[in-house]
N, C-alpha and C positions, 0 to 999 in steps of 0.2 A: 248342258252339263259338261264339265271338263273330262279329260281322259286320264284319270289317275292310274298309277302303276299298281297292280295287284300281285302279291307274292303268294304262290301256291307251294306250300311246304308239305313234302311227302316223307315221313319217316318209314324206313323199310328194314325189315329183319326177316331173312329167309323167305322172301316174297317172290322168288323167281317165277313161279307159276302164274302170277297175276300182275306183276309190276308193269309189263309193257302195255297192257290194256289200260291200266290206271294212268300211266304217263300220257298215253294217247288221248285219254278223255280230258286231261289237263291241256294238252296241245290243241285240242279241238274246240276249246272255249272260244266263243265268238267275240269275247272281249280281247282285243288285240294287244293292248298294253299290259303285258303280264311277264313275269319271270317264274320259272319253276325250279324249286330247290329240292333235290332228293338227298336225303341223309341216310346212308347205309349204316346200320347200327351193329356192325361187326358180324354180318351174315356169314354163314358157313357154306351156303350154296352160291350160285352164280348171280345173285341179286346185284352185286356191285358191277359186274361185267355188263349186265343188261342195262343198268342205269347209264354206264359210260357210253353205251351205244347210242344214247339219245343226247349226249352232251353237245352243247352248242352255245351260241350267245344267249339264247333264251333259257336253256336248261343247264343248271349248275349242279354238280355232283360232289358231295362231301362224304367222308367216311369217318367213323370213330370206333373205338372199342365198344363192346356191347355194354350199354348203360341203360337201355330202356327207351321206349317211344317218347316219353316226356323229355328226356335229355336230348334226343334227336331233334325234337321240335324246337327246343331252345337253341340248339346249334344252328338250325335253319334260320331262326329269328335273328341270330347274331349277325348274319350277313344280309338279311332281307332288306330291300330298299323300298318296298311297296308301302303305299298309304293304307292299303287294306290287306288283310291276311286271310287266305283260304287254307285251312288244314285239310289234308286228304290222306286217309289211310291207304296203305299200299295195295290193298286188295279190293278197294271200292271204286266207284265211278261217279262222275257228275254229268248231268245233261249238258249239251253244248252251250245252252243259254244260261246256265246256272249263275255265273258271276255277273253277266250283263243284266239279267233280270233283277238280281238283288241290288246291284248298284243303282239301277233306275229307281227302286223303291227308297234307297237311302238318300238319293237326291243330293249328293255332295256332303252329307252330314259326316262329321268325324266323332260324333257322340252317340249315335244310334248303332245298333247291331242288327244285321240281317239274318232272317231265318227262312227256311223253306220246308217243303214236304219231303218225306223219305219213302222210297220204295224198298221194301225188304225182300230180297230174293235169295233162295237157297243156292249154295255153291253148285255149279254144274248146270244151272238153268239159265234161260234167257231173261234178263231183267225186264225186257219189254213185255213179257207175258204176265207181269204182275202189276196190280193197281197201287196207287199211292195210298198210304195209310190215312184214314180220316182223323183229323187232329183238332183239338179244342183251341189251339193257338193260331188258327188261320185268320188272325186279326192282328191289328197293330196294338201295341201296349206301350203306354207312356209311363207306367209304374213297374220297374223291374222287380221290386220287392213283391208286389202283388202277383206278378208272373211266377216268381219262384215259390211263393206260398201255394199257388194252384198246382205247380209242377210237383212239389214235394208232398203236398197235403192229400192229393188224390181225392178219394170219395169223402174224406172228412171236410173238404171244402165244397165239393159238388160231384155228382156221379160221372160227369164227363172229364174230370181233371185227372192229372197224374201222367204216367207213362215215362218213356225214355226219349231223349233227344240226342241223336247220334252226332258226334262233333263235326262231321263234314257238312251238316246242314247249316252251320253258321257262316257268316261272312263278317269279319270284325275289323274295324278301323285300328290301325297300329297304335294310334294315340290312346285308345281305350285299354289295349294290352299294356302299354307303358304305364298306365295309371293303376291297373289291377295287379300287375306283377307277372312274372314268368310262370311256366308250368312247374309244379312241384315235382322234383325228379325221383321221389321214392317210387319203387315199383308197386303199382296199385291198380286194380281193376276199375277203380272209380277216379282215375286221374283226370279224366275229362269233366266229370261232374263237379269236382272240386275247383278245377280251373275256370270253367264257364260260370260257376256261381260267382266267383270274384269278378269275372269279366262283366256279367250283367249288372252287378251292383256298382260297377265303375261307369256304366253307361247311363244314358238318359232315357233309354227305351228300346223297344224291339219293333222292327218292321218286317212284316210277312210278305213274301212273294209267292203267289200261287202258280206262277209260270216256271220257276226254277225247281229242279228235282235233284235230290241226292239219292244214289243207288248204293244200298248197304248190303254187302254179301253176308249171308248167314251160314254158319258152319254147324256141323253136328256138335251137340253139347258135350260129347265125349272127347272133343279135341283137346289139344294141349296149349291153347292160346292163353294169354294172361288172364282173360276174363273167366277162364275155367280153373285157374290156379287155386289150390286150397292149402298152400303152405302157410306157416306161421307169419312170415314176413309180409306177404301180400294181404293176409286177413287183418293183421294188426294195422296195416296202412289204410285199410278200409275204415277202421275206427277213427284214425286220424283225419281222414277226409270228412267223416261225419262231424267230428269236432270243429273242423274249419268252417263247414257250411253252417252249422248251428250258430257258432260264434259270430260269423259275419252277418247272417240274416237277423239274429236277435239284437245285434247292435243297431239295426235299422228299424226293427219292429218287434218289440218284446211284449207279446200278448199271450193269454192262456191258450189260444188256438195254435200259435206258432210253437209254444213250448210242447204242446201235445203232439204236434206233427213231428218234431225232432225226437221226442220221447219214443214215438212209434219207430222211427228210424233206428234208434239205439236198440230197441227190442228186436227189430229185424236183423241187426248186426249180431245180437246174441244168438238168434236162431241159426244164422249161418255158421257161427263159431262152434255151436254145440253139436256133439259132445267132445270134439277133438281138443279144444283149447279152453279148459275151465277158467283160466285166469282172464282171458279175453271176454268170456261170457259174463264173469263177475263184474268186470270193469264196465261193460256195456250196460248191464242191468242197473248198476249203481248210478250211471249217468242218466238213464231213462227215468229212474225213480226221483232223482234230484230235480229234473225238469218238470215232471208232472206226477207228484206223489200219489194222486188218487186215480191215475189213468191205468186201468187194467187192460192190457193188450195181449191177445192170443194170436201169435203169428200165423196160425192156421185159418184165421178169420177170412183173410183175403184169398185163401186157396180153396176153401169150401170142400164139398164132397164128404165122403165117409170118414176121411181122416180128421176133418174138423169135428164131426160128431164124436169120434173117439177122443180127440184132444179135450173136449168139454167134459168127458167122463174121467179121464186119467191125467189130464194136464198136457201142455204142449211138449214139455221136456221128455216125459215118458213116451209120448207118441213119436217124437223125433228119434228117440233112442231105438225104438222098435224098428223104425224105417231104416235107420243107420245099420243096425245089425242085419236086417234082411238084405240090404245092399252088399254088405261084406260077404254074406253067405253066398249070394248069387255070383259075386266076383270070384269066389274060391272055386267055383265049378266051371269057370271059363278057361 
């Protein structure tokens, strides 16, 4: 196998606490032919200064006004010279052999995409104290559409399917990204889901490496990260991501099962939007019904417990509203 250049792109915003360890995990990659591109996204702390401290022939540092992680990744891509791209969030880590092991599996292909296992570890803990998550995709896939149906369909396809794939787990040929298109720069908790849906559909398959590991730092859900944002802009952009994924997958395979899968995703969108933004709830439900008119989905089905029983009696909206009011009351006493 030749020794292709790999570009490791790290978008960073107010990441001073974690950035040095993240950069070091990129530098520690056993794959020697690499460049590291750090894009500071208008940080207000000393993120940029920390990044500059690593600047070298191997490590390039860029900065921009705050536009979001997707825009920062695109800025990194604009100067990246690598044949393969490794995205790495500024608070996460990679095992030293991550890139080398995935390149071994890709075996010089510029059409296949690499994937690996992820260790989820709480902030403040040692990532080595936690085991890899058992995953259904610990195999090679030659059909990206089938892979996405299993990922998005979850239990509707089989009990083992579904879940989340964190973006650092992928290793992607630049040629596939050129074919799929850049990151959508709207601020969106599902920016990676929308992007990698297009990436996989532009590929010829997925290759799994059991040796490589991605370490994903988990934060308290009460944090202020983009994934916890509940503002109108970010939630409306979630709906746009669902639109993009549904449209792109249905172009490749339009069946009752796929329509039901995305109908469920729209109902899940409506659940997240309710009761704060009635117009988004209405739009999501309308799209869900259009895809699968006879599919009745209760978002509490996948959550189970007593709230599911209650939702069967009074409906999911009434149940969610009671929980919403309870949350507001609890907050008022804090």
